[in-house]
N, C-alpha and C positions, 0 to 999 in steps of 0.2 A: 548119296543124298546129303544136301546141306539144308539146315534150318536156321533161320536168323530173323531178327527184327531190325528195322532200320536203326542205326546208331550213327548219328551225325553230330559231332560237337557243334555247339552254338545254334543248332536247329532243334530246339526242345520239342516243338510240336510234332515234327515227323518222327523224332526219336521216342515219342510217347504214343505212337499209333497203336491201337488195339489190334495188332496183326502179327502173324507169323508167316514168313515167306519160305516156301519149300521148293527146292529145285532137285529133281531126280534126273541124273545123267545116266543114260543107258549107252553102253559102248559095245559094239559087235567085235569081239576078239577072235572071231573065227574067219575062215577063208571063204565062207559062203554067205549070201545075203540072208538076213533074218527079219521077221516081222515082230514088232514089239509095241507095247502100249502100257499105260499106267492107269490103275483104278484107285480111287480114293473114296472113303466114306466117312460120314460124320453123324454122330448121335445128337439128337435134339436134347440139350440139357437146360433149356430155358425153364425157369421155375423149378430148378432141381431140388431146392430145399423146401419150397412151399407145396410141392405137388401132393404130398400125403394129406394135406389139411385144407385144400381149397377145391372149389368146383370150377374147372376151366378146361380148355382144349389147347393142345399143341397143334401147330400148323407147320407143314413143310411144303415148300414150292421148289420146283426145278425151273430155272429161267435161262433162256438163251438171249443174251443181250451183248451188243458191241462185239460180236464174234467170240463171246466167252460163255461158258456154262457155269451157273451158280446154283448151289444148294442154299436155300434160305430157310432157316429154322426160326420160328417165333411162337407166340402163344396168343390166345384170345379168349374173350369171355365165352362161357357155355350157357345154353338155355337152362333155366332153372328146372330141376326135375319135378315131376308131379308128386305132390305130397299126399299121403293118405289122410292126414289130419293136420290142421294148423297147430304148430307147437305153441305152448304157453309162452308168454312174454318172460324174458329173463328178469331176474331181480338182482340189482346191484347192491351188494352188501357194503362195499366201500370203493370209492374211486380216488380218495385222498387228494381231492382238488381244493378243499377248504383250508382256512388258516390254521386249524387245529384238528385234532383227531375225533372231535365230536364226542360220542358216547363210548368210544374205545378207551381203555384204561392203559396208560403207559407207566412202566416202572423202570428205573435205571436211567443212565445218561444217554444211551445210544440213540434213543428215539427223539430226543429234544422235545420242544413244545408243540411241534406240528410237522406235517409232511415236508420233505425236502423238495426243492424246485429243480432237481437234476443232479449234476455232478457236484460233489463237495470238495473242499480244499484238500489238495494232496491226493485226490482220487483219480484213477484212470477214468476216461470218458464213459459215462453211463448212457446207455441207449436202450430203445425198445419199450420204454414206458409210454403210457397213453395220457395225453393231455400235458399238464404242466407240473403236476405233483405226484409224489410216490413216497413209499416208506424206504428210507435209505439210512442204515445204521452206521455209516462210516463217519458219523459226526465225531470229530476229534481223532479220527483214525481207527485202526482195527482194535485198539485196546479197550474201548468202551463196551458196555453190555447192557442188557435189560430185556424186557418183554413188552409186548403190546397185545392186549386181549380184547376181543370183540364183545359186544353185548350178546345175550342169548338170542338165537333165532331158530326158526323151525325149518327142517329140511323138507322143502316142498317141490324140489325139482330133481332130475336124475343125476345131474352133474354139478360139481363146484369147479369153476374155471378161475384161473388167476395167472398173472404175469409174475415171473420169479427170476432173480439173478443174484449174483454175489457168491458168498462162500459155500463150499460143498461139504461142510462138516455135519454129518448126521447127528441129530440131537442137540447140536450147538448153534448152527446157523440154519434155521429151518422155519417152516410154517406147519403148524399142526392142526388137525381137526379133533376136537375133544367132545366126546359124548359120554355121559354118565361118569365124568371124571377121568376117563381113559383116553389116551391118544389112539385113535382108530385109523388115521391117515396122516402121513407126513411127507414133506418134500424139501429138498435143499437146492441151492444154486449149483452151478458147474464151475466155480472158480473163474468167472468172468463177469464183466459189468453189463452184458447185454441181457435184458429181460426177455424171456420167451414164455409162450403159453404152456401151461401145465393144467391137467384136469384130474379130478378124483371122481370115480363112479360111486355115487352114494345112494343108489336105488334101494339097497338093503336097509338104509336108515330112514326111509321116508316117514315123515310125521314126528320124528324124534327132535328133541331140543338139543342144540349144539352150540359150541363156541369155537372161534378160531384164535389160535395163539401164535404170534410171530416172535421168534426167539433169537437173541444174539448173546451167546454165552461162550464165545471163543475169542481170545485176545491175541492170537498169533496171525500169521499171514492169511488173508482172505477171511478175517474174523468179522464179517458183517453180512447183512442180508438185504436184498432189495425186493420189494413186493409192490404190486399195483393191481388195480381193476379186479377185485374179487366179486364173483357173480354166481348166482344160482341159475342154472339153465337146463333145458331138456336136451341140449345138444352139446357135445364136447367141443371146446374151442382150442384146437391144437395149433392153429396157424397164426400168421401175422394179421395185423389190422389193416383194413383199407381195400380198395379195388385192386385187381391184379396188376393193372398198369402202373400202380404206385409201389409195388413190392420190390424189394432190393434185388431179387433174382429175376425180375422181368426184363426182357430185352430181346435181342436177336443174335443169331450166329450165322456164319456163312462159310462155305468152302467153295472156292472158285478155281476153275481150270482156265488158264489164260488163252487157250485155243479151243476150237470147237470140239464137242464131245459126242459120243454115241448116245443112243437112247438109254433111259433108265432100265428098261427091260434087258438090254444087252449088258449093261453094267452089272445087274443082278446075276445074270447067267454067268458072267465072267467070274464073279466072286465065288459062285458055287463050284465052278470049274477048278479054281485054285484051292478049294477046300474050306473056305470061310463060310461054313453053313450055319454058324451060330449068330451071325450078324443079321438082325431082324430088319429087313429092308421092305420098302414098298415101291411099287413101280409107277404109281400115279404121279403126275406132275404137279398136282395141288391137292393136298389131303389134310383134313383135320381129324384128330383122334384124342381120346381121353388123356388128360395130363399125367395120369398114373402109368400110362403105357410108355415103355422105352422103345423108341423107333430110331432107325438110322436111314440115311439116304446116301446113294453112291453116284459118282460120276466117273466115267472112263474116257480116256483120251481116244481119239481116232488112232488106228494102227498106223505105225510108221515103218516103212521098209528101210532097213539099214544095210548099206553095202559093207563089205569087209573092212574092219578097222575104222569105221566111222562112228560117230556118236551123235546123240540128240538129247537136248534138255527139255524136260517137261516141267513147266512152272505152275505151281498152285499157290493160293494164298488162303490162309485161315484167319477169319476176323470175328470179332465179337463186339457187342454194343449193349452195355448194361448201365444205363444212365442214372439209376435210382440209388446210388450211394448216398449216404446221409448228407453229404455236401456236394453231390454231383461229381462229374468228371469233366475235365477241361475239354476232352474230345467231343463231348456232347454239344459244345458250341459250334462245332464244325460239321457234324454228321447227325443224321437222323436214324440210321440203321446200320447193321453190319454189312448189308449190301452196298450202301454208299461207301463205306470204308474199303470194301473189296474193289470197287470200281476206281476209287482214288489211287489205291496201291497199284492196280493194274495199269492205269493211265500213266503213272509216274514210275513204273517198275525200273526202267533204266536209270533214272536219276537216283532213286532211293537205294538201289543195290550198288550203283556206281559210286555214290558218295560214301556209303558204308564200307565198300571194298577199299576205297582210297584212304579212309582213316586207318583201316586194318594195315594196309601196306605201309603207310607213313609211320604208324606207331610201332609195328612189329618188325616188318621186313627191312625198312630203311634205317632202323636205329642201330647204333653201335653197341647198345647196352645188352647184357646177357638175356637170352630168351626167357629163362626161368624167372628172372627178376621182373621183366616186363609183364609176364603173365601174372605174377603175384600182385604187382602194384595196380594192374588194371582190373583184376578179378573182383575187387570190392566194389567197383563202379556198378556191378550188376545189382547191388542193393537198391538202386534207383528203380529197378523194374520189378521189385518184390513188394510184398504186403507191408514192408516198412514205410514206404513212401506213397503219398497221395498228391495229386494235382487237382485241386478243387475246381468246380465250374466257374467260380468267381475269379480264378487266376491265382489263388493262393497255394503255395507249396507248403505242405504240412507233412509231418512224419512222426512215427513212433521212434523210440530208441532202437528197438528190435521189433520184429513182426508182432503186432498186437500187444506190445508190452511197453508201458511207461510212455504216456501220451505227451503231446504238446510241443513237438520240435524242440525238445529240451535244450536250452541254451548252453548248458555246461557240457553235455555230451556232443552236441553239434559244434562246439569249439574245435574239436579235433578234425572234423570232416572237411578236407580241402577240395576233394574231387568235384562235387557239384558246382562250386563257384567258378572253377577253372574251365569246366566242360560245358555247363549250361548256366551261365551267370544270371539269366533272367529269373531262374527259379529261386536262387538265394536272394536276389533283390526283392522278390515278392515276399519272402519270409521276413526280411527286415522291415519292409514298408507295411505289410498287412498284419504282422504279428508283433515283432519286437518294438516297433515304433507305431504300432496300430493298436490292435485289440489288447495286447499284453503290456501296454505302456501306461504308466501313471503320469499324466502331464504335470501334475502339481509337484511331485517329488523327483521325477526322473527315473523311478524304479522300472526296470524291465522284468516283468514276471517271467520266471524261468520256464514255466510251462504255459505261457500265455495267460497267467493268472495274476495274483498279487503277492507271490512268494519270491523272496530274495535269495539268489545264489551269487556269492561274491565273484566266483570265477566266470560264471555266465554273464554277469553284468559287465565285467571288463572285456570279456570276449566279444560281446555284442558291439562294442566300439571298434575293436579290431576287425570284426567281420564287416562292419559298415565301411571302414577304410578299404578293405579288400574289394568290396562291391563297387566302391567308387573307382578304384584302379582298374577293375574289369569292365568299366563302362566306356562308351565312345566319347562322352562329353561330361560336363559338370552337372547335368540336370539331376541325377540321383542325389548328389551331395547338396545341391541347392534346395531340393524339396525337403530333405531330411535333416539338414544341419541343425536347426533349432532343437530337435529332439535328440540327435546324437550328442550335442553339447550338453544337454540337460542330463542325459544318461551318464556321461562322464562326470558331471558335477555331483551326481548321486554317489559315485565311488569316492570322489574327493571329500564329500561330506562324511563318508565312513572313515576316511583318513583322519579327519577332525582338526588337524593343525597344520596341514600342508607340508608335512615333513617327508611325505613319500612312503610312509609305512601305514598299512591298515592293520590295526591292532585289535579291533573289535571282533565279535564273533562272525565267522565266515562260513556259511553253508556252502557246500561244494559238491563236486561230481562223485565223491566217495560216499555220498548220502549221509554225511555227518557234518559237524561244524568244527573248523579249526579255530583255536583261540590263540591270540597273540600273533606277532609278525612272523611271516614265513615267505619263502620265495616262490611257492606254488601260486598262490593268489598274488603275491607281491610282484613277481615278474610279469604276470599278465597286466597288473595295474600300471607298472612302469611302461610296458609296451603300449598300453592304451593311452597313456599320457603322451607318448611320442606320436602316436597316430593322431590324437587330438590336436597336437601342435601342428602337424602337417596339414590336417584338414582346415584348421583355423587359418593358416596362412593362405590356403587355396581360396578361402572365403573372405580374406581381407580382415580377419579379426585378430589383429596383431596383439591386442591386450590379452586375450585368452591364450593365444599361442605362447606368449611370454610367461604366463602363469603356469601353463603345463610344463614348460621347459624348466622353470625354477623348481617345481615340485619333483619332477623327474630327477634332476641332478641331486637334490637332497636325498631322495629315496635310494638312488643308486649307491651313494656314498654310505648312508646309514645301514643299508642292507649288508654291505661288506663288513662294516665295523661291528655290527651286532649279530650277524647270522653266519659269518664265515668261520668254520672250525679248523681250517688248515687244509682240508681235503674236499669239502663240499659244504653246501648251505644247509643249515638246520632250522628248526622252529624254536622261537623263544617263547616258551610256555611254562606256566607253573603247574606241574603235574599233581601237586597237592590239591589245588583248586579244580583242576580239570584232568582227572585220572584216566578218562576214557577217550578213545578215538583221536588221539594226537600222535604225532611222530617224534617230537622233541629232538633228540640227538640222532634220530634215524636218517638213513640215506634214502630219500624219496626219489623214485625214478623221474617223476614229473617236476622236480624242483626247478627246472629251467624252462618250463613250458612257454613262458612269455618271450624268452630269448629266441626260441625256435620260431615263434610267430614274428618277431621283429625281423629276422632274416627273411622270412617269406615275403614281407612287405617292404623290404629295403630300408628299414629303420635303423640299421646299425646295431652296435652293442649297447645293451642296457646295463651290463656290469662289465668291469675290465676284462678284456679277452683272456688274460692268463687265468683268472678265476673261473671263467666259464669253461675253458678247456680242461682245467684240473677237475672241476666238478663232474663233467661228463665222463672223464676217465675213471672217476670214483664210482659213478653209476655202473659203468662197465665192470669195474673190478669187484664191486660188492653185490650187485643185483643180477648180473647175468650168470647163467650156469648152463653147461651143455647137458645137464641131467637134473631135472627138478626133484627127482626121487628122494635123495637124502634130506634135503631141506624140508620138503613137504612131509616127510616122515616125522620130523621133529616139530614142525609148525604146520598143522593141517590148514588148508585153505577153506574158506567158507563155501566156495564152489570150485570144481575141478575143470580147468580148461587146458591143462597139460598133465601128462601122466609120467610115471617113472620111466626113465630112459629118453625122455624128450627134452629138448632145450627150451629155455624161456627166460624172460626178464621179469623178476618179481616187482610188485608194486613198491614195496619198501622193505629194507632190512635194517638191522641195528648192529653194525660192525664194531662200534666203540662203546656200547652200553648194553645193559640187559635188554633182551627182547621184550617189548611191551606186549603182553599177551592180549590186552584189550586196547591195543593201539589203533592207528588209522585203519578204518574198515577196509576189507579186501586186501590187506597187507601182503598175504602170501599167495595171492592169485597172479595169474599171467593174462594180461589183456593185450590183444593185438593192437588196439588203438594206441595204447601207451607205447608199445614196442615200435610202431611206425613213427610216432611222434619223436621218440628219442633217436631212432635211426636217422630220420630226416635231419634232425639237429646235428647229429654226428657228422653227416655228410658235409654240412656247411663248415664244420670245424676241421675237416680233413681226416676224420676217423673212418675211412672208407672200409677197411677190413672189418671193423667192429659193426658198422652199419649193415654190411652185407651178411655178416654172421647172424644178426638178429632177424633180418628178412628171410634168410635161408632157414632159420629155425621155424618160422611161421610156415614156410613152404613144406618143411618136413612134417610138422604137426598136422597140416591140412592136406596131406597126401591123399589122393583118391582111394587108396587102399584102406584109409582110416575114416575119413570124413569127406563131406561134400566140399571140394576145394573152392567153391564159390559162396560158401556160407560160414563166415567167421562169427562165432557165437559169443555173446556176453549175456546181457539180460534180454534174451530173445534171439531168434534167428536173424541172420543178415543184419548184424548190428551196425548202427550208423557210425560209431566211433572208428570202425575199421577203415573208413574212407580217409583216414589220416595218411593212408598209403600214398596218396597223390603228393603229399608234402615231401616224401622221399624222392619222388620223380622230379619235381621241379627243382629240388635242391641239387640233384645230380647234374642238371644243366646250368646251375647257378643262375636260374631264370629270374629276371626282374622286369616288371611291366607297369606302366601307368598310362592307361588309355587316353584320358583327357589331355595329358601333356604330350602324347605321341611319343612315348619313350619305351624302348625295349632294350634289354641287355642280356648277355650270356657270359658265364664263367665256368665252363665245364670242370667238374671236380674229379673226373676219371678220364683217362686216355685223352688228354687235351690235344695231343698231336693228331688224333684222328677220332673225332667225335661227331655223332649225329643223333638227333632226337626230335620227335614231334613237339610242337608247342601250340598253345592256343592264346588268342588275344580277344579283344572285345568283339570284333566283327569278322575275324578270319583265323584260319589255322594252317599250319604247314610244317615244313621240315627245316630245322636249323642244323648246319654242319660247320665243322671247323677242321682245317688241316694245317699242319705246321711243317715247314722245312727250315733249313738253317738260317735263311735270311728273309723269309716271308711267311706270313700267316694269312690264310684265306678263310674268311667267314662268309657264309652264304645262307640266305633265307629264300626257300622255295615256297611260295604261297600256293596251297592246294585248294583252298576254299575261302570264299568271301573276299574281304579286303583288309589291308593293314595300313593305318595312317601313322606316319612317322615324322618326328622332328628331331629326335636324338637317339643315338645308339651307344652302347657301351660293351666293351670286350676286355678280357684280360690278355696280356701278351707275355711271352717268355721273359725271364729275369734279365737276359742279355740284350733285350730291346730297349736300350736307353734313349734312343732317338729314332723316330719313325716318320714315315710318309704314308698317309692313308689315301686310297683311291676308292671312291664309291661309284658303282654303276648299277643301273637298272636295265636289265636285258642289254647289257654292253653299252648303254648310253651313259655318259659321264654325268654325275650328279654333284653339283657344287657343295662344298662343305668346309667346315673348320673343325679342328680337333685339338685335344689336349691330353697329354700323357702324364699321369700322376701315380707314382708307386705301382707301376705295372697295370694300371687301368687306363684304357684309352676311351675317352668320351668324344663322340663325334656329333656335331651339330650341323644339320642340313641347313643350307641357306634359305630354302623355302620348304614348307610342309610338302610331304611326298605321300602319295597313295600307291601302295603296291597292290595290284589287283590279282585275281585268280590266274594261275599258270604263269605269273611273272616271277623273275628271279632277281633278287637284290644281292649284289656281291660287294664285299669290302676286302680289298687287298692291302695288307699292312706290311710295308717294307721296312726292314731294319736298315737304319742309316749308320754308316761308320762315323765315328766322332771326328 
């Protein structure tokens, strides 16, 4: 049996289908004919979370359409039950919709002057409250505290209902019911920002005077409480607000067999025959039943007679449709039900499975790279299909840092993630346009709020400019850059303003991905700034803004020079900081693994060196020398990490060490931890610098730590599961191919860093993907591009040639038809310019034969 979902680079919509494709191949290994079939069943899980607290029906239908059989699960409204007596009207004690707390008494700083209007600064996204206002004590962060006390009221109903979220600290982040001066009921949040209904049964206190007290007396993590919609009622309110068709778990599910099936009665009998007696089935073809009932339905294929040693494939598709996410799902623009998704997949089964299989073959089978490495580098791409990532109905790509943790497609974390932009560039373009230069952009200053807010992160600000240039390069034309250039320029000018004097060094306070602020010049933020200046220079040239291009170049050259003069210690780059003024969260003379982050970015974008090559290589060698270990145990025994991502006996790359000075016990945060995102970032840069063994050792260390015997190999953890930073792995992959690309200019180039005599690897471009291969003989190098999907527009190509190819003759052909070109060889790099623009279409092969010419 094989299970998969469509995965087709550059085809984001089909790759985001809410569907799982299942193929079961039955083979007759005997010498006699056999009769076989397959049965599948699916439970109705619509309204799975809401079922216990609402009045509704689930519905199941068995449909035979287009020579297919489908189980369609859904839900619908139920007739209201006959009531013995009309319940009393509820009494709202507080809905927190006003400008202040009214007669409620607030003490302390946490409650502010009135109700909050949703999510507060620095807080994860708050949801589930009713209306526009709520009590939210995250004001100023988790450190603030206080109480909010209601006026006295009479208990005149059976229940007190309220919405609650936030911290789960008993007695410290809570809501209390107080009668006769004593706490008689209490409740806390669940350490998440989603408010959910809670109720107290207070029948025993009927007629008594009471008060409600909301408490925030915890200053650590989740040291806040969220409360809304407090009411007296004769009915407990346990579920969500609104009609069922608006609930987040309302929708539909389907299981389809792509060939005709037998009756549901026969399917049920077959299940009983094979011993699945615990599956609660129904035989009706259209039935409704109480939402609290768990029911399944089954479909069975028609029996197939298999001759000896023959096989047959049974194809099923499982689909789902749940459109009521807070921001919707993109797929809801294209479908109205799970049944529609199932029919779409069935209609296009051959194309969807064929293109997915073609990518698998191109990436894994046809590549010359080691299989373990290909698996490791591609495994993190699965993050896109987890709860980390969302594709909203309005087209915006949005993501947590890790599943449900740290909101806002955080700019500094997503600085590391190269995979989405290379595989599904439209997603990253939407994040730039709808977040970084949209909702999160301050048009007056150029600030890019690092969580789509108004908060500054120095590394995220610079990284946004680099990502904008990447998105421009991964576009088919200049339209993305033209639309966004004014804001890209303004964002870079914001960083230049933080520089202050155009000397290329940012010396002011720099909030960053370590969740602290660096003080003084350093090359972590500094290298990103210099790379952003180079990207700004190139984009300004593309836009004809020569004056700004010149300014960027001048600042860049100054910064590159001054960084070496002020921050080079002989082996690596340090931070120039006064530890007397800033004793915490700095790295000073430490060796930071991320110290050349911007240089790795510059290589990814074809921007060249931002520091002299000899310094770059020496610094990377020092990172390897001082921060890598085959066994983290001894170091972590001496310097305990804040969080454990590697254990004794396992290899890893530490965030920062202090080989030449005392270990700063309160130095840069997360200093003794091991993050796969940093490891991939460093490994990718090492590949560009020719440190192949070191890069492979780091990647193999990750492979060892995430062995299936220990952990889920598809879930690299940091702050949450399926952490976005891990998608830095794709930077290693593109580095190994020496990949360079500029879609609007029609340029592609390769310079394999491993086995250049016999190299092959998959590649992606703006509108197509395929296989690049290179073979070398004594007097000829053959480069080949086989386009497997889409199209590739070309004007220039670049390749590296052996050192003894001092003079060459290059011949370009498309499916053996000669293509006119000019070429230039400079320091082992051959640049080919086609006489006219060329489009390589699907299943076409572009060949370049480079002949060594004798002098």
